[in-house]
C-alpha positions in Angstrom: 83.6 120.7 -3.0 80.0 121.1 -4.2 80.8 120.8 -7.5 82.8 117.9 -7.1 79.9 116.3 -5.3 77.3 117.2 -8.3 80.1 116.0 -10.8 80.4 112.6 -9.0 76.4 112.1 -8.7 76.3 112.9 -12.8 79.2 110.4 -13.5 77.1 107.6 -11.1 74.0 108.3 -13.2 75.5 108.2 -16.5 77.7 104.8 -15.4 74.1 103.6 -14.4 72.5 104.5 -17.5 75.4 103.1 -19.6 74.7 99.4 -17.8 71.0 99.8 -18.4 72.1 100.1 -22.3 74.6 97.5 -22.1 72.6 94.8 -19.9 68.9 94.4 -20.6 66.5 91.6 -20.7 62.6 92.3 -21.4 59.5 91.1 -23.0 58.1 92.2 -26.3 54.7 91.7 -27.3 54.4 90.9 -31.2 50.9 89.6 -31.1 47.8 89.4 -28.8 48.9 87.3 -26.1 52.3 86.6 -27.4 55.2 88.0 -25.5 58.7 87.0 -26.4 61.6 87.0 -24.4 64.6 89.2 -25.5 68.1 90.0 -24.5 69.4 93.2 -25.4 73.1 93.5 -24.6 75.8 96.0 -25.8 76.3 99.0 -28.1 77.0 99.3 -31.8 75.5 97.9 -34.7 73.0 95.4 -33.9 72.9 91.8 -34.5 70.2 89.4 -34.0 70.8 86.1 -33.1 67.9 83.4 -33.8 68.1 79.9 -32.0 67.9 76.7 -33.4 65.3 73.8 -32.6 64.4 72.8 -30.0 66.9 75.0 -28.2 66.6 78.7 -26.7 68.7 82.1 -27.1 70.9 80.7 -24.4 72.5 78.2 -27.0 74.4 81.5 -28.2 76.0 81.9 -24.8 79.6 81.7 -26.3 78.8 84.2 -29.1 76.9 86.9 -27.2 79.7 87.6 -25.0 82.4 87.7 -27.7 80.4 90.0 -30.0 79.6 92.3 -27.0 83.3 92.6 -26.2 83.8 93.4 -30.0 81.7 96.5 -29.8 78.2 95.3 -31.3 74.8 95.3 -30.1 73.6 91.7 -29.7 69.6 91.0 -29.7 69.0 87.1 -28.8 65.4 86.3 -28.2 63.3 83.2 -27.4 61.1 81.9 -30.3 57.5 81.7 -29.5 57.0 78.2 -27.4 60.4 78.1 -26.4 62.4 79.5 -23.6 61.2 82.0 -21.6 58.7 83.3 -24.4 54.8 82.7 -24.5 53.7 79.1 -25.7 50.4 79.8 -27.9 48.7 76.9 -29.4 49.2 78.2 -32.8 51.5 80.2 -34.8 54.6 78.4 -35.7 54.6 78.6 -39.2 57.2 80.8 -41.0 55.0 83.5 -42.0 54.1 84.2 -38.3 57.6 83.4 -37.0 59.0 86.3 -39.4 56.2 88.4 -38.3 57.4 87.9 -34.6 61.0 88.9 -35.8 59.6 91.9 -37.7 58.0 92.9 -34.8 61.3 93.0 -32.4 63.0 94.9 -35.6 60.3 97.6 -35.3 59.7 97.8 -31.8 63.4 98.0 -31.1 63.9 100.5 -34.0 67.0 98.5 -35.2 68.6 99.6 -38.6 71.8 98.4 -40.2 71.3 95.2 -38.3 72.7 91.5 -39.3 70.5 88.6 -38.9 71.9 85.5 -37.7 69.8 82.2 -38.2 71.1 78.9 -36.6 69.2 75.9 -38.1 65.7 76.3 -38.2 66.4 79.9 -37.5 67.7 80.1 -41.3 63.9 79.9 -42.2 63.1 83.2 -40.3 66.2 84.8 -41.8 64.9 84.2 -45.5 61.3 84.5 -44.8 61.9 87.9 -43.2 63.3 89.1 -46.9 60.6 87.5 -48.9 57.4 88.8 -46.5 59.1 91.7 -45.0 61.6 93.0 -47.6 64.8 92.9 -45.5 63.6 96.1 -43.9 66.3 97.4 -41.7 68.7 94.5 -42.3 72.1 94.9 -44.1 73.6 91.6 -43.8 72.7 88.2 -42.9 74.6 84.8 -41.9 73.1 81.1 -42.0 74.8 78.9 -39.6 74.1 75.2 -40.0 70.9 76.3 -41.7 68.0 74.1 -43.0 67.5 76.6 -46.2 66.8 76.0 -48.6 64.3 72.7 -48.5 64.7 69.4 -46.5 62.0 67.1 -47.9 62.2 64.6 -50.4 60.1 65.2 -53.7 60.3 64.5 -57.5 62.4 67.9 -57.6 64.3 67.5 -54.8 65.2 63.6 -54.7 68.1 63.9 -52.4 65.7 65.3 -49.5 64.7 63.4 -46.4 61.6 61.1 -46.9 58.3 62.2 -45.3 58.5 59.2 -43.2 61.7 60.4 -41.2 59.6 63.2 -40.3 56.8 61.1 -39.1 59.1 58.9 -37.0 60.3 62.0 -35.5 57.1 63.1 -34.6 55.9 59.9 -33.3 59.3 59.7 -31.1 58.2 63.2 -29.8 54.9 62.0 -28.8 56.2 58.9 -27.2 59.0 60.3 -25.0 59.9 63.5 -25.8 62.6 63.9 -23.2 64.4 60.5 -24.2 64.0 61.8 -27.8 65.9 65.1 -26.9 68.6 63.0 -25.2 69.5 61.1 -28.2 68.9 64.1 -30.7 71.7 65.7 -28.6 74.2 63.3 -29.1 73.9 63.4 -32.7 73.4 66.9 -32.8 77.0 67.4 -31.3 78.9 64.5 -32.9 79.0 62.6 -29.6 79.8 58.9 -30.0 82.0 56.2 -28.4 85.4 58.2 -29.8 84.4 61.4 -30.0 83.3 63.5 -27.0 83.5 67.2 -27.8 81.7 68.5 -24.8 81.2 67.4 -21.4 78.1 65.4 -20.1 77.0 68.3 -17.7 77.0 70.6 -20.7 75.2 68.0 -22.9 72.6 67.5 -20.1 72.5 71.8 -19.9 71.5 71.6 -23.5 68.9 68.8 -23.1 67.4 70.7 -20.1 67.0 73.6 -22.3 65.2 71.8 -25.0 63.0 70.3 -22.5 61.3 73.5 -21.5 60.0 74.0 -24.8 56.4 73.9 -25.5 55.5 70.0 -26.3 53.2 71.5 -29.2 55.8 74.1 -30.6 58.3 71.3 -30.6 55.8 69.3 -33.0 54.8 72.3 -35.1 58.1 73.5 -35.5 59.8 70.3 -36.6 56.7 70.2 -39.4 57.8 74.0 -40.2 61.3 73.4 -40.9 61.0 69.9 -42.5 58.1 70.7 -44.9 58.6 74.6 -46.1 60.3 75.3 -49.2 62.5 78.1 -49.4 64.0 77.4 -52.9 62.3 80.5 -54.6 63.0 83.0 -51.7 66.5 82.7 -52.2 66.7 85.5 -54.7 64.8 87.6 -52.1 68.1 87.7 -50.0 69.8 90.7 -51.8 72.3 91.6 -48.9 75.9 90.1 -48.3 75.2 86.8 -46.6 77.6 84.4 -44.8 76.9 80.5 -45.1 78.8 78.3 -42.6 78.1 74.5 -42.1 80.0 71.6 -41.1 80.7 68.7 -43.5 79.9 66.0 -40.9 76.6 67.4 -39.8 74.3 64.2 -39.3 71.2 66.5 -38.5 71.1 68.9 -41.3 73.4 67.5 -44.5 75.5 70.1 -46.1 75.0 68.7 -49.4 71.2 69.0 -49.1 71.3 72.6 -47.7 74.0 75.4 -47.4 75.7 73.8 -50.4 72.6 74.5 -52.3 71.8 78.0 -50.4 75.3 79.1 -51.8 74.5 78.5 -55.3 71.0 80.4 -54.8 71.9 83.3 -52.7 74.0 85.8 -55.0 76.1 87.8 -52.6 77.5 85.0 -50.2 80.5 83.6 -48.4 80.6 79.9 -48.2 82.8 78.3 -45.5 82.6 74.6 -44.8 84.0 73.6 -41.6 85.5 70.3 -42.0 84.7 67.4 -39.7 82.3 69.7 -37.8 78.9 68.4 -36.6 75.6 70.2 -36.4 76.1 72.1 -33.0 79.2 74.1 -34.3 78.1 76.9 -32.4 79.9 75.1 -29.4 82.1 72.6 -30.8 83.6 75.2 -33.4 83.1 78.2 -31.2 86.2 80.4 -31.5 86.4 79.6 -35.1 82.9 80.6 -35.7 83.3 83.6 -33.7 86.0 84.7 -35.8 84.4 84.1 -38.9 81.4 85.9 -37.8 83.6 88.8 -36.6 85.3 89.1 -39.9 82.4 89.1 -42.1 80.6 91.6 -39.7 83.7 94.2 -40.0 84.3 93.4 -43.8 
């Protein structure tokens, strides 16, 4: 009887220990007075999910559950200035953002990891390779990514005119929440005919965006609008999955992922016909399966 009691107690302790490993949220200090909110769920090979602008880690809700259930350790964090993370005045350039990512990888002692960057998050993925040598990372994924360069210049004539970014900044300064409301509809491809998500869910995503620091919202928009990653693509020397919707009105596929697929040596390029920018929800089942196939390949 005594042995049974001891064994039962040990089993309960092991169960509690496993629960702590499987379900953990924490703060990681990546710089002085900067603490990032991090979710660390599951066990297995690590996958780091980097959210888009101006969202937070909650955008990955439908991927986190799926990936944990399929035997992976999933790390999803709020970029500085967004979600539950610190909101410093500065540090929204890609060097600093990739340094934050590097601190997360170092402090969690991650190896054999996969980086998954959505939209703006693609910049952190590529800059991590060019600035930090891709330490600890063996695969990467760029989803609806801004890589390699959005701005219109003499050698990038199809890019966005600078005036477009300036108009966006002015709209954010004038009425940030109204801008987010309109942006969200284009983000998910909502129009009179097409309503791929419910009104409450669209409002939920708007609320996630609204808690971001106004300063971070503006400065990060500058970073992804003006940063040129074209010369950094050759630093990405791991198998890379590139997924983009061909009806993306936020980040046009021909300007971004089509060119990224031409510049990254070892890549799998998948085009989602008719998909908008926010395909992490609208095409969630297809995206999850494509991610899983890539991770298991």
